[in-house]
C-alpha positions as CSV (number, residue, x, y, z in Angstrom):
1,X,15.7,15.4,-0.2
2,X,12.2,16.1,-1.0
3,X,9.4,15.0,1.5
4,X,6.6,12.8,0.0
5,X,3.6,11.8,2.2
6,X,2.2,8.2,1.6
7,X,-1.8,7.6,2.5
8,X,-2.6,3.8,2.5
9,X,-6.3,3.5,3.3
10,X,-9.1,1.3,3.2
11,X,-12.5,0.3,4.5
12,X,-11.2,-1.0,7.7
13,X,-8.0,1.6,8.1
14,X,-6.2,4.3,7.3
15,X,-1.8,5.0,7.4
16,X,-0.1,8.0,6.6
17,X,4.0,8.6,6.8
18,X,6.2,11.2,5.6
19,X,9.3,10.3,4.2
20,X,12.1,12.2,2.9
21,X,13.3,9.9,-0.2
22,X,15.2,10.6,-3.3
23,X,12.7,11.3,-6.0
24,X,9.2,10.9,-7.0
25,X,9.5,7.0,-8.0
26,X,11.5,6.0,-5.1
27,X,8.1,7.8,-2.8
28,X,5.8,5.4,-5.3
29,X,8.0,2.1,-5.0
30,X,7.7,2.7,-1.0
31,X,4.6,3.2,-1.2
32,X,3.8,0.7,-3.4
33,X,5.6,-2.2,-1.0
34,X,4.3,-1.1,2.3
35,X,1.0,-1.4,0.9
36,X,1.4,-4.9,-0.8
37,X,3.1,-5.7,3.2
38,X,0.1,-4.8,4.7
39,X,-2.0,-7.3,2.3
40,X,0.4,-10.0,3.2
41,X,0.1,-9.2,6.5
42,X,-3.6,-9.5,6.6
43,X,-3.8,-12.7,4.7
44,X,-0.9,-14.5,6.6
45,X,-3.7,-13.2,9.6
46,X,-6.2,-15.8,8.2
47,X,-8.3,-11.9,8.3
48,X,-9.2,-12.0,4.0
49,X,-8.6,-13.8,1.4
50,X,-8.7,-10.7,-0.7
51,X,-7.0,-7.6,0.6
52,X,-7.4,-4.0,-1.7
53,X,-6.3,-0.2,-0.5
54,X,-6.0,2.8,-2.5
55,X,-2.4,4.1,-2.3
56,X,-1.5,8.2,-2.8
57,X,1.7,9.6,-2.6
58,X,2.1,13.4,-2.7
59,X,4.9,16.0,-2.4
60,X,4.6,19.6,-1.1
61,X,0.7,19.1,-0.9
62,X,1.1,19.4,-4.5
63,X,-1.3,16.8,-6.4
64,X,0.6,13.2,-6.9
65,X,-0.4,9.5,-8.5
66,X,-2.9,7.5,-7.1
67,X,-2.8,3.8,-6.9
68,X,-5.1,0.8,-6.0
69,X,-3.3,-2.1,-4.6
70,X,-5.1,-5.5,-4.2
71,X,-3.4,-9.1,-3.0
72,X,-5.2,-12.3,-2.5
73,X,-5.0,-15.3,-2.1
74,X,-6.6,-18.8,-3.1
75,X,-6.9,-22.2,-1.7
76,X,-5.4,-24.5,-4.7
77,X,-8.6,-27.4,-4.9
78,X,-7.1,-30.5,-3.4
79,X,-4.5,-28.6,-1.2
80,X,-3.6,-28.6,2.0
């Protein structure tokens, strides 16, 4: 199985992980899932109403795909 490097970076943190995954599509899905989970944690903890990060996936140090992931929440008017 190929090894992929997943980087998730924003102004407050940087996370890097190397994983053996079946292919580039599986690596992209894993990277995007990780970024969305981090964003959900930030929102649920009340740290932010909007989370954004750059996500990149590389295989064997070759140029890979880059994405911007945002997760946001907004209170409903009249909600509790």
